[in-house]
C-alpha positions as CSV (number, residue, x, y, z in Angstrom):
1,M,12.7,113.7,248.7
2,S,10.1,116.7,249.6
3,R,8.1,114.5,252.0
4,I,11.3,113.7,253.8
5,L,11.7,117.5,254.3
6,R,8.0,118.3,255.5
7,Q,8.0,115.4,257.9
8,T,11.6,116.5,259.7
9,R,10.8,119.8,259.7
10,E,7.6,119.4,261.2
11,A,9.1,116.8,263.6
12,K,11.4,119.3,264.9
13,G,8.7,122.0,265.2
14,I,10.4,124.6,263.0
15,T,8.2,126.5,260.5
16,L,9.0,127.7,256.9
17,E,9.4,131.0,257.7
18,D,12.3,130.2,260.3
19,V,13.7,128.2,257.7
20,A,13.8,131.1,255.5
21,Q,15.1,133.4,258.2
22,R,18.4,130.9,258.6
23,T,18.8,129.4,255.2
24,Y,18.1,132.7,253.2
25,I,15.9,130.8,251.0
26,K,13.0,132.4,249.8
27,L,9.6,131.2,251.4
28,P,7.9,130.2,247.7
29,Y,10.8,128.0,247.0
30,L,10.8,126.3,250.3
31,S,7.2,125.8,249.6
32,A,7.8,124.4,246.3
33,L,10.8,122.2,247.7
34,E,8.2,120.6,250.2
35,D,5.6,120.5,247.4
36,G,7.9,118.7,245.2
37,C,7.6,121.0,242.1
38,I,10.9,123.3,242.8
39,E,11.9,122.3,239.3
40,A,9.0,124.8,237.8
41,H,11.0,127.6,239.8
42,L,14.7,126.9,239.4
43,A,17.1,125.4,237.3
44,P,18.9,122.0,238.9
45,V,22.0,123.7,239.9
46,F,20.4,125.7,242.1
47,V,17.9,123.2,243.3
48,H,20.7,121.0,244.8
49,G,22.0,123.6,246.5
50,Y,19.1,124.8,248.3
51,I,18.3,121.0,248.9
52,R,21.8,121.2,250.8
53,Q,21.2,124.1,252.9
54,Y,17.7,122.7,253.7
55,A,19.1,119.3,254.8
56,R,21.9,120.5,256.9
57,L,19.9,122.8,258.8
58,L,17.5,119.8,259.6
59,G,20.5,117.5,260.2
60,L,19.9,115.4,257.2
61,N,22.5,113.6,255.2
62,A,22.5,116.5,252.1
63,A,24.2,114.0,249.5
64,E,21.7,111.6,249.7
65,L,18.5,113.8,249.6
66,V,20.6,115.3,246.4
67,Q,20.7,111.9,244.7
68,Q,17.1,111.2,245.9
69,Y,16.1,114.1,244.1
70,Q,18.0,113.6,240.9
71,Q,16.6,110.0,240.8
72,E,13.2,111.3,241.2
73,F,13.6,114.1,238.7
74,K,14.4,111.2,236.0
75,R,11.6,109.2,236.6
76,E,9.6,111.9,236.1
77,H,11.2,113.8,233.2
78,P,12.7,110.7,231.4
79,R,13.2,112.9,228.3
80,L,15.6,115.0,229.9
81,A,17.5,112.0,230.9
82,P,20.7,110.5,228.7
83,A,19.7,107.9,226.7
84,P,21.6,104.9,226.9
85,V,24.0,104.3,223.7
86,L,25.1,101.0,222.3
87,S,29.0,101.1,221.5
88,T,30.5,98.9,218.8
89,A,32.0,97.1,221.6
90,D,28.6,96.0,223.0
91,A,27.1,95.2,219.8
92,P,27.0,91.5,219.3
93,R,29.0,89.6,216.8
94,S,27.7,87.0,214.2
95,I,28.9,83.6,214.9
96,G,31.1,81.6,212.7
97,S,32.2,81.8,209.4
98,A,30.4,80.8,205.9
99,D,32.6,77.7,206.4
100,G,31.8,77.1,209.8
101,Q,27.7,77.3,208.7
102,A,28.4,74.5,206.3
103,N,30.2,72.5,208.9
104,G,27.5,73.2,211.5
105,S,24.7,72.2,208.9
106,A,26.4,69.0,208.6
107,N,27.3,68.2,212.0
108,G,24.0,69.4,213.7
109,S,22.0,66.9,211.4
110,A,23.8,64.3,213.5
111,G,22.3,65.6,216.8
112,G,25.7,67.7,217.6
113,S,27.9,64.9,218.8
114,G,31.0,64.2,217.6
115,N,33.8,66.6,217.3
116,G,32.0,69.9,218.6
117,S,30.1,71.4,216.1
118,T,28.9,74.6,215.3
119,S,25.8,74.1,216.8
120,G,27.0,73.1,220.0
121,L,29.0,76.3,220.4
122,V,26.4,78.7,220.2
123,N,25.4,78.6,223.6
124,G,28.4,76.5,224.6
125,H,26.4,73.3,225.0
126,H,27.5,69.8,224.5
127,G,25.3,66.9,224.1
128,H,27.3,64.2,226.0
129,N,27.3,66.8,229.3
130,G,23.5,66.7,229.4
131,W,23.2,70.1,227.5
132,T,20.9,70.8,224.8
133,P,22.4,71.5,221.5
134,I,20.7,73.7,218.6
135,S,20.3,73.1,215.3
136,A,22.1,74.8,212.3
137,T,18.9,76.4,211.1
138,E,19.0,78.2,214.9
139,V,22.4,79.3,214.3
140,H,21.7,80.8,211.1
141,L,18.7,82.6,212.8
142,V,21.1,83.9,215.3
143,E,23.3,84.8,213.0
144,R,21.0,86.9,210.6
145,T,19.4,88.2,213.9
146,V,22.5,89.9,215.3
147,T,23.9,91.2,212.2
148,M,23.9,94.9,212.2
149,E,24.0,96.4,208.5
150,R,26.3,99.8,207.9
151,P,24.3,102.8,207.2
152,T,24.1,104.3,204.3
153,P,25.9,107.5,203.8
154,L,23.3,110.5,202.9
155,S,24.2,112.9,200.2
156,Y,22.2,115.7,198.7
157,S,22.3,116.8,195.2
158,G,20.1,119.1,193.1
159,E,20.2,119.8,189.5
160,N,23.4,120.2,187.8
161,G,25.1,118.1,190.6
162,H,24.8,121.4,192.7
163,A,24.1,120.9,196.2
164,S,20.4,121.5,197.4
165,E,19.4,122.8,200.7
166,P,18.6,119.6,203.5
167,H,15.4,118.7,203.8
168,G,13.1,116.0,205.5
169,D,14.4,114.7,208.8
170,I,17.8,116.9,208.2
171,A,15.6,120.2,208.4
172,S,13.8,118.6,211.4
173,A,17.1,118.0,213.1
174,Q,18.1,121.4,212.6
175,A,14.9,123.2,213.7
176,E,15.1,120.8,216.6
177,A,18.8,121.9,217.3
178,Q,18.0,125.7,217.4
179,R,15.1,125.0,219.6
180,I,17.2,123.4,222.2
181,I,20.0,126.2,221.6
182,A,17.0,128.8,222.7
183,E,15.8,127.0,225.4
184,A,19.7,126.7,226.6
185,Q,20.2,130.5,226.1
186,R,16.7,131.2,228.1
187,D,17.6,128.8,230.9
188,A,20.9,130.3,231.0
189,D,19.5,133.9,231.4
190,R,17.2,132.9,233.8
191,M,20.3,131.2,236.0
192,R,22.1,134.4,236.1
193,R,18.7,136.3,236.9
194,E,18.1,133.8,239.7
195,A,22.0,134.4,240.6
196,R,21.6,138.1,241.1
197,E,18.4,138.1,243.0
198,Y,19.6,135.2,245.5
199,A,22.9,137.5,245.8
200,Y,21.4,140.5,245.9
201,Q,18.9,138.8,249.0
202,V,21.6,137.5,250.6
203,L,23.2,140.8,251.0
204,S,20.2,142.5,252.1
205,D,19.8,139.9,255.0
206,L,23.1,140.3,256.1
207,E,22.8,144.2,255.9
208,A,20.0,143.9,258.3
209,E,21.5,141.6,260.5
210,L,24.5,143.7,260.8
211,G,22.2,146.8,261.4
212,R,20.5,144.9,264.4
213,S,23.8,143.9,265.8
214,L,24.8,147.8,265.6
215,A,21.6,148.6,267.8
216,V,22.3,146.2,270.3
217,I,26.1,147.6,270.5
218,K,24.9,151.3,270.5
219,N,22.2,150.6,273.1
220,G,24.9,148.7,275.1
221,R,27.2,151.5,274.9
222,Q,24.4,154.0,276.3
223,F,23.4,151.7,278.9
224,L,27.2,151.6,280.2
225,Q,27.7,155.4,280.0
226,Q,24.4,155.7,282.3
227,R,25.9,153.5,284.5
228,R,29.3,155.5,284.8
229,R,27.0,158.6,285.4
230,H,25.0,157.4,287.8
231,G,27.7,155.6,289.9
232,A,29.6,159.3,289.7
233,T,26.5,160.6,291.1
234,V,26.2,158.3,293.8
235,V,29.9,159.3,294.8
236,E,29.4,162.8,294.7
237,K,26.6,162.4,297.4
238,A,28.5,160.1,299.5
């Protein structure tokens, strides 16, 4: 993403100073965008906005560049990306019942022929159609592999049956949660501070632009007044 921005800007002959003046993005942030290290300065919500502004100025597809930045960010920071979760519906189910295992053992020893034994149903194979049946032993191994046990509930009790303070993994999980909350608070404070700075910068630039426009209007008014006085003088002389 950063290489696309830099190459497009250079191809159009635009300087970073020009971009900063036209997008109201600070020059250090523009340099960080083109160097690929903008996340060290800004939160992602601000990065996305700056990428869109920069892309529109260069005539690029803003949505595609933001999506590309998100993909690159996930590759470079895999721990910050959400981990895939295996739901109950996605978990493999065990194959057959105890009676089915017994029948599968009996039919599997016969090579999977006959009335469609368990060994022929595991992978949907049938011996008569050229499909390769598997043995009943392999069926049992498959069942043991995909069976998922329920986790044992954790209970903490101290002396006299009273609840004790959590320890071990629970304590470390609590410490990790507190650390994440503290980091989130710091990020929120930083985002508020950067939002105020950005708003102040935009207002300052707008004020300067209005000052320049008013100066032009004032100069034009003075020029017109001078023209009128000059015209009146010429008429009087005539």
